[in-house]
C-alpha positions in Angstrom: -42.1 169.8 131.6 -40.4 170.5 134.9 -38.7 167.4 136.4 -39.2 166.9 140.1 -37.2 165.1 142.7 -38.8 161.9 143.9 -40.2 162.0 147.5 -38.4 160.0 150.1 -40.6 156.8 150.2 -38.0 154.2 151.1 -39.7 153.4 154.5 -43.1 153.3 152.8 -42.0 150.8 150.3 -40.1 148.8 152.9 -42.7 148.8 155.7 -46.1 150.2 154.6 -46.7 148.2 151.4 -45.7 144.8 152.9 -47.8 145.5 156.0 -50.9 146.4 154.0 -50.6 143.2 152.0 -50.2 141.0 155.0 -53.2 142.6 156.8 -55.4 142.4 153.6 -54.5 138.7 153.1 -55.6 138.1 156.7 -59.1 139.2 155.7 -59.3 136.3 153.3 -57.6 133.7 155.5 -60.9 132.1 156.6 -62.0 131.8 152.9 -59.0 129.6 152.3 -59.7 127.4 155.3 -56.8 129.0 157.2 -54.2 127.6 154.8 -51.0 129.2 156.1 -48.9 128.1 153.1 -51.3 129.7 150.6 -51.3 132.8 152.9 -47.5 133.2 152.8 -47.3 132.5 149.0 -50.0 135.0 148.2 -48.5 137.5 150.6 -45.1 137.3 148.8 -46.8 137.7 145.4 -48.9 140.5 146.8 -45.9 142.4 148.2 -44.2 142.2 144.8 -47.3 143.3 143.1 -47.9 146.0 145.6 -44.4 147.4 145.1 -45.0 147.4 141.3 -48.3 149.3 141.8 -46.6 151.7 144.1 -43.9 152.4 141.6 -46.3 153.1 138.8 -48.4 155.3 141.1 -45.3 157.3 142.1 -44.2 157.8 138.5 -47.7 159.1 137.8 -47.5 161.4 140.8 -44.2 162.9 139.6 -45.5 163.3 136.0 -48.6 165.2 137.1 -46.5 167.4 139.5 -44.2 168.2 136.7 -47.1 169.4 134.6 -48.8 171.4 137.3 -46.1 173.0 139.5 -47.8 176.2 140.6 -49.6 176.3 144.0 -52.5 178.0 142.1 -53.0 174.7 140.2 -53.4 172.6 143.4 -57.0 171.6 142.8 -56.5 170.6 139.2 -53.3 168.7 140.1 -55.0 166.8 143.0 -58.0 165.8 140.9 -55.9 164.5 138.0 -53.5 162.7 140.4 -56.2 160.8 142.2 -58.1 160.0 139.1 -54.9 158.4 137.8 -54.6 156.5 141.1 -58.1 155.1 140.7 -57.4 153.9 137.1 -54.0 152.4 138.0 -55.2 150.5 141.1 -58.5 149.3 139.7 -56.8 148.2 136.4 -53.9 146.4 138.1 -56.1 144.8 140.8 -58.6 143.6 138.2 -55.8 142.2 136.0 -54.2 140.3 139.0 -57.5 138.8 140.0 -58.4 137.7 136.5 -55.0 136.1 135.9 -55.2 134.2 139.2 -58.7 133.1 138.3 -58.0 131.8 134.8 -54.7 130.2 135.9 -56.4 128.4 138.7 -53.9 129.7 141.3 -56.5 131.5 143.3 -57.0 130.1 146.8 -60.5 131.5 147.1 -63.5 131.6 144.8 -63.4 134.8 142.6 -66.7 136.7 142.9 -67.8 140.2 142.3 -67.5 140.9 146.0 -63.9 139.8 145.9 -63.2 142.1 143.0 -64.8 145.0 144.8 -62.9 144.3 148.1 -59.5 144.0 146.5 -59.9 147.0 144.2 -61.3 149.1 147.1 -58.4 148.1 149.4 -55.8 148.9 146.7 -57.3 152.3 146.0 -57.8 153.1 149.6 -54.1 152.4 150.4 -52.9 154.5 147.6 -55.5 157.2 148.4 -54.2 157.5 152.0 -50.6 157.8 151.1 -51.3 160.0 148.1 -53.2 162.4 150.5 -50.2 162.5 152.8 -47.9 163.3 149.9 -50.2 166.0 148.7 -50.4 167.7 152.1 -46.7 167.6 152.5 -46.2 168.9 148.9 -48.8 171.7 149.4 -47.1 173.0 152.5 -43.7 172.8 150.7 -45.0 174.9 147.8 -46.7 177.3 150.2 -43.4 177.8 152.1 -41.6 178.3 148.8 -44.2 180.8 147.6 -43.9 182.8 150.9 -40.1 182.8 150.7 -40.2 183.9 147.0 -42.7 186.6 147.9 -40.4 187.8 150.7 -37.4 187.8 148.4 -39.2 189.7 145.7 -40.4 192.2 148.3 -36.9 192.6 149.7 -35.4 193.2 146.3 -38.2 195.7 145.6 -37.5 197.6 148.8 -33.7 197.5 148.1 -34.3 198.9 144.6 -36.5 201.7 146.0 -33.9 202.5 148.6 -31.2 202.6 146.0 -33.3 204.8 143.8 -33.9 207.2 146.7 -30.2 207.1 147.8 -29.0 207.8 144.3 -31.4 210.7 144.0 -30.4 212.2 147.4 -26.6 211.7 147.0 -25.8 214.1 144.0 -28.4 216.7 144.7 -28.2 217.0 148.5 -24.4 216.5 148.5 -23.9 219.3 146.0 -26.0 221.8 148.0 -24.3 220.7 151.3 -20.8 221.1 149.9 -21.7 224.6 148.7 -22.9 225.5 152.2 -19.8 224.0 153.7 -17.6 225.8 151.3 -19.2 229.2 152.3 -18.9 228.4 156.0 -15.2 227.5 155.8 -14.4 231.1 154.7 -16.8 232.6 157.3 -16.6 230.5 160.4 -14.4 227.4 160.8 -16.1 226.3 164.0 -19.5 226.3 162.3 -18.0 224.6 159.3 -16.7 221.8 161.7 -20.1 221.4 163.2 -21.7 221.3 159.8 -19.3 218.6 158.6 -20.1 216.5 161.7 -23.8 216.7 161.1 -23.3 216.0 157.4 -21.4 212.9 158.3 -24.2 211.8 160.6 -26.7 212.3 157.8 -24.8 210.2 155.4 -24.0 207.5 157.9 -27.7 207.1 158.5 -28.4 207.2 154.8 -25.9 204.4 154.1 -27.2 202.2 157.0 -30.9 202.8 156.2 -31.0 200.1 153.5 -30.0 197.4 156.0 -33.4 197.4 157.8 -36.9 197.8 156.5 -38.0 199.6 159.6 -36.5 201.9 162.2 -37.8 203.5 165.4 -39.2 207.0 165.5 -36.4 207.8 167.9 -33.8 206.9 165.3 -35.6 209.0 162.6 -35.7 211.9 165.1 -31.9 211.7 165.6 -31.5 211.8 161.9 -33.9 214.7 161.7 -31.8 216.7 164.2 -28.7 216.4 162.0 -30.7 216.9 158.8 -32.4 220.0 160.2 -29.0 221.5 161.1 -27.9 221.2 157.5 -31.1 222.8 156.2 -31.1 225.6 158.7 -27.5 226.4 157.7 -28.5 226.4 154.0 -31.9 228.3 154.2 -31.5 230.4 157.4 -34.6 232.3 158.4 -36.4 231.2 155.3 -37.3 227.9 157.1 -39.2 227.6 160.4 -39.8 224.4 162.4 -42.4 223.3 164.9 -41.6 219.9 166.4 -43.8 218.3 169.0 -43.4 214.5 169.2 -44.7 212.5 172.2 -42.0 210.4 173.9 -44.5 207.6 174.0 -44.1 207.2 170.3 -40.3 206.9 170.4 -40.3 203.1 170.1 -42.9 203.1 167.3 -41.6 202.1 163.9 -41.6 203.4 160.3 -39.5 203.0 157.1 -36.1 204.8 157.2 -35.7 208.2 155.5 -39.4 209.0 155.9 -38.6 212.4 157.2 -36.1 213.1 154.4 -38.6 212.1 151.7 -41.4 214.3 153.1 -39.2 217.3 153.8 -37.5 217.1 150.3 -41.0 216.9 148.8 -41.9 220.1 150.7 -38.8 222.0 149.7 -39.2 220.9 146.1 -42.7 222.3 145.7 -42.6 225.4 147.9 -40.9 228.8 147.9 -38.5 229.7 150.8 -38.0 233.4 151.4 -36.7 235.2 154.5 -39.6 237.6 154.3 -42.1 234.7 153.8 -40.6 231.7 155.6 -41.9 228.2 155.1 -43.1 226.5 158.2 -42.7 222.8 158.8 -44.7 221.1 161.6 -43.9 217.6 162.9 -46.0 216.1 165.6 -47.8 213.1 166.9 -51.4 212.6 168.1 -52.9 210.3 170.7 -53.5 207.5 168.1 -49.7 207.1 167.5 -50.0 208.9 164.2 -47.2 211.0 162.8 -48.2 214.3 161.2 -45.8 216.1 158.9 -47.3 219.3 157.5 -46.2 222.5 155.9 -47.6 225.9 154.9 -48.4 226.0 151.2 -46.3 228.5 149.3 -46.2 226.8 145.9 -43.6 227.8 143.4 -44.9 229.5 140.3 -42.9 227.4 137.9 -44.0 223.7 137.8 -41.6 221.3 139.4 -41.1 217.9 137.8 -41.8 215.1 140.3 -39.1 212.6 141.1 -39.3 208.9 141.8 -38.1 209.5 145.4 -41.2 211.6 146.3 -44.5 210.7 147.9 -45.3 208.0 145.3 -42.2 206.0 146.2 -42.8 206.5 149.9 -46.3 205.1 149.5 -44.9 202.1 147.6 -42.5 201.4 150.4 -45.3 201.4 153.0 -47.4 199.2 150.7 -44.6 196.7 150.2 -44.1 196.4 154.0 -47.8 195.8 154.6 -48.1 199.1 156.5 -51.1 201.5 156.3 -50.7 203.9 153.4 -49.8 207.5 154.3 -52.9 209.8 154.1 -52.5 213.1 152.3 -54.5 216.2 153.2 -54.5 219.5 151.3 -56.8 222.3 152.4 -55.2 225.0 150.3 -53.3 226.5 153.3 -51.7 223.5 154.9 -50.3 220.3 153.3 -50.3 217.4 155.7 -49.2 213.8 155.5 -50.5 211.4 158.2 -48.5 208.3 158.9 -49.8 205.5 161.2 -46.8 204.3 163.2 -46.2 200.6 163.7 -46.1 199.7 167.4 -43.3 197.7 168.9 -45.5 194.6 169.6 -46.7 194.5 166.0 -43.1 194.5 164.7 -41.9 191.9 167.1 -44.8 189.6 166.3 -44.6 190.2 162.5 -48.2 191.5 162.4 -47.1 194.4 160.2 -46.2 191.8 157.5 -49.6 190.0 157.3 -50.8 191.9 154.2 -47.6 191.3 152.3 -47.1 187.6 153.1 -50.5 186.2 152.1 -50.2 183.4 149.6 
């Protein structure tokens, strides 16, 4: 059984319990012919008794919370806790009244109405404070659940990013170094430009894991460097058509979205100078990013990698963003991505799906 820390109830024991006892005894002051001495004696006894009942109730509360710790068990925990409160208060109140009656120390006649009043007052007092404790405890557990969910999501995103980075590093670096090696012997100036763009690509790659979202302008800057490397490698076998509205520049999307989509295209299609592959990148009036390519599928089946469209979809889902939509009409393969607007990111609206309890 999980052991919980006791709630801070010092002020409740020092102020609330004595105050309730003093007020309750005032209700019976007329029945004792306004005997002040009896009032003070029974108030002292009542305070000691009230603190005892409070301690027993608190230990019961901690016991039940230790048995039912999950936020999904809230209803069951509350029902069992308050049922225990009723048994504790009614039993102790009845015992106290009976002992005062048979010992002759009661200052008022003991009737059924007196039993009902005292038991009701005791249970009502514990009920009010128990409800306050439960509300505080619920919001505490809710906050912990949200924080845990965010932590798990962040770890998942980081793992996906690491997987993607590990996939890109050896494969892309090997091809890039081969291209650089060929350029060094042919044109040192182009080799220097290639090395600068390669540095830009890897700088962005290493920084991408630090933020879950980047602006489209940042992705476009990465695309410029990445395109230079691909153009150097494939030459006339790869054509580009890029038309991105400047209005969408401050929209947001996960980092390395372009790299994932382009790598997926290159992995599954032939690139030949006599039959170049065309890549189209554009936006529409609904702030949707469209990345499409002509279909020139390779004859040999290509094994899918974890860094492909499936992982990209998982990243969007983990961030609470609309899932990418894939269209394939046999001639053109298109991926549509709804860009997150600046206002949504600043307000955290893009996380509403992922932070629900």
